[in-house]
PLY file of the C-alpha trace (Angstrom):
ply
format ascii 1.0
element vertex 164
property float x
property float y
property float z
element edge 163
property int vertex1
property int vertex2
end_header
1.01 -10.80 42.78
3.56 -9.65 40.24
3.34 -12.73 38.35
0.63 -12.39 37.39
0.92 -8.49 36.53
4.14 -9.35 34.22
2.16 -11.74 32.55
-1.22 -9.39 31.92
1.98 -6.98 30.72
3.72 -8.90 28.63
0.37 -10.62 26.93
-0.51 -6.71 26.25
2.75 -6.63 24.62
2.47 -9.27 22.55
-1.20 -8.86 21.49
0.06 -5.07 20.04
3.35 -6.34 18.85
1.11 -8.96 16.77
-1.59 -6.72 15.80
1.16 -4.06 13.92
2.57 -7.04 11.96
-0.72 -8.01 10.56
-1.64 -4.22 9.95
1.96 -4.07 8.21
1.08 -7.19 6.15
-1.57 -5.77 4.94
0.08 -2.44 3.97
2.36 -4.51 1.85
-0.12 -6.39 0.30
-2.04 -3.40 -0.88
1.48 -1.77 -2.69
1.65 -1.61 -6.36
-0.52 0.30 -8.79
-4.27 -0.99 -9.20
-6.41 -0.19 -12.07
-10.42 -0.40 -12.39
-11.23 -3.75 -13.50
-14.97 -3.96 -12.94
-18.38 -3.02 -11.21
-20.90 -4.49 -9.51
-24.03 -2.20 -9.07
-26.05 -2.63 -5.56
-29.19 -3.88 -5.47
-30.41 0.28 -3.92
-28.69 1.93 -6.99
-30.21 3.10 -9.58
-30.93 0.73 -12.28
-30.24 2.46 -15.58
-27.08 5.09 -14.46
-25.66 2.23 -13.05
-25.60 -0.33 -15.78
-24.38 2.55 -17.84
-21.61 2.75 -15.04
-20.96 -0.87 -16.01
-20.61 -1.11 -19.65
-18.72 2.22 -19.50
-16.37 1.04 -17.09
-16.10 -2.68 -18.90
-15.60 -0.59 -21.98
-13.13 1.79 -21.20
-11.01 -1.07 -19.46
-10.89 -2.63 -22.76
-9.49 -0.47 -24.66
-6.93 0.62 -21.67
-8.13 3.79 -20.11
-8.60 4.16 -16.73
-11.23 6.27 -15.11
-10.43 5.04 -11.96
-6.86 4.52 -10.31
-4.84 3.87 -7.50
-0.66 3.41 -6.39
-0.08 2.53 -2.98
3.51 2.73 -1.82
5.35 0.98 1.13
5.98 4.42 2.96
2.11 4.62 3.34
1.68 7.37 0.37
-1.33 7.20 -1.78
-2.14 8.66 -5.41
-5.76 8.74 -6.59
-6.75 9.52 -9.68
-10.91 9.39 -11.27
-12.29 10.87 -14.00
-15.20 8.79 -13.53
-17.45 12.30 -13.05
-16.18 13.66 -16.40
-16.95 10.34 -18.87
-20.25 11.31 -20.84
-21.15 7.56 -21.69
-24.60 6.83 -23.91
-26.03 3.48 -25.12
-26.44 3.68 -28.89
-28.17 0.65 -30.03
-27.58 -1.65 -27.34
-23.98 -0.94 -26.85
-22.21 1.53 -24.74
-20.44 4.83 -26.28
-17.70 6.07 -24.19
-14.23 8.42 -24.54
-11.41 8.73 -22.22
-12.27 10.87 -19.47
-11.36 14.63 -20.98
-9.70 15.37 -17.26
-8.90 13.68 -13.95
-9.55 14.16 -10.36
-6.15 13.73 -8.85
-5.86 13.29 -5.32
-2.65 12.36 -3.15
-1.95 11.85 0.74
-1.82 8.72 2.89
-3.21 5.61 3.50
-3.98 2.64 6.36
-5.56 -0.67 5.68
-5.78 -3.90 7.72
-7.54 -5.95 5.42
-11.07 -4.52 6.15
-11.02 -0.98 6.11
-9.19 1.26 3.87
-8.43 4.68 5.18
-7.48 7.46 2.74
-6.45 10.60 4.27
-5.94 12.95 1.29
-5.49 16.59 0.29
-9.29 17.42 0.50
-10.90 15.19 2.48
-10.40 11.31 4.84
-12.10 8.82 2.96
-12.84 4.87 4.31
-14.00 2.21 2.69
-14.42 -1.67 3.34
-12.03 -3.16 1.20
-10.45 -6.87 0.16
-7.86 -8.36 -1.18
-8.32 -11.41 -3.24
-5.70 -12.96 -4.90
-4.55 -9.91 -7.96
-8.08 -8.13 -6.84
-8.92 -5.20 -4.36
-12.76 -4.92 -4.43
-13.93 -1.82 -2.59
-17.87 -0.88 -1.68
-18.68 2.79 -2.90
-21.90 4.79 -2.41
-20.98 8.03 -3.89
-19.54 7.19 -7.51
-21.07 9.33 -10.34
-21.74 9.09 -13.65
-23.65 11.34 -15.78
-24.59 13.07 -13.00
-25.95 10.29 -11.32
-25.04 8.58 -8.00
-24.61 5.04 -8.04
-23.07 2.49 -5.31
-22.22 -0.98 -5.41
-18.56 -2.96 -5.54
-15.72 -1.66 -7.46
-13.17 -4.41 -8.66
-9.72 -3.59 -9.26
-6.82 -5.33 -10.54
-2.99 -4.98 -9.68
-0.70 -3.79 -12.31
2.08 -6.64 -12.45
4.87 -5.19 -15.09
3.97 -8.23 -17.75
0 1
1 2
2 3
3 4
4 5
5 6
6 7
7 8
8 9
9 10
10 11
11 12
12 13
13 14
14 15
15 16
16 17
17 18
18 19
19 20
20 21
21 22
22 23
23 24
24 25
25 26
26 27
27 28
28 29
29 30
30 31
31 32
32 33
33 34
34 35
35 36
36 37
37 38
38 39
39 40
40 41
41 42
42 43
43 44
44 45
45 46
46 47
47 48
48 49
49 50
50 51
51 52
52 53
53 54
54 55
55 56
56 57
57 58
58 59
59 60
60 61
61 62
62 63
63 64
64 65
65 66
66 67
67 68
68 69
69 70
70 71
71 72
72 73
73 74
74 75
75 76
76 77
77 78
78 79
79 80
80 81
81 82
82 83
83 84
84 85
85 86
86 87
87 88
88 89
89 90
90 91
91 92
92 93
93 94
94 95
95 96
96 97
97 98
98 99
99 100
100 101
101 102
102 103
103 104
104 105
105 106
106 107
107 108
108 109
109 110
110 111
111 112
112 113
113 114
114 115
115 116
116 117
117 118
118 119
119 120
120 121
121 122
122 123
123 124
124 125
125 126
126 127
127 128
128 129
129 130
130 131
131 132
132 133
133 134
134 135
135 136
136 137
137 138
138 139
139 140
140 141
141 142
142 143
143 144
144 145
145 146
146 147
147 148
148 149
149 150
150 151
151 152
152 153
153 154
154 155
155 156
156 157
157 158
158 159
159 160
160 161
161 162
162 163
């Protein structure tokens, strides 16, 4: 009887150990500075505001202005910066007109990641996001991004800074 109990205990220890290693692998994959790259609206997001958000993000990326960014460190600390709610984009003759955000919301805290869920434990709140890393890209699903006072939802694409 002792032998099966020992095997069961050993199996449990190995399972927990493997899970911890996978979590650490996910944390290491996320380490770096991530800049917003693109936005794909969800089907139920307000169409006009979503298109404006997408075009504004693409234009700000083009001119080198980050409206949303993360810095993840190996010690599980995170810095998060967003200026989306401070933007005032508009469409002029079919082209977006937008300037860099005049101010930003900056928060710091800790994070956890398991290749599926990104948990941000920030100063004022805890945020759980569906998140995935594909090569140099991090995708997150959001349902509360604000553009010109309108809440939009969809998939945000971030690209990691490589230093090149």
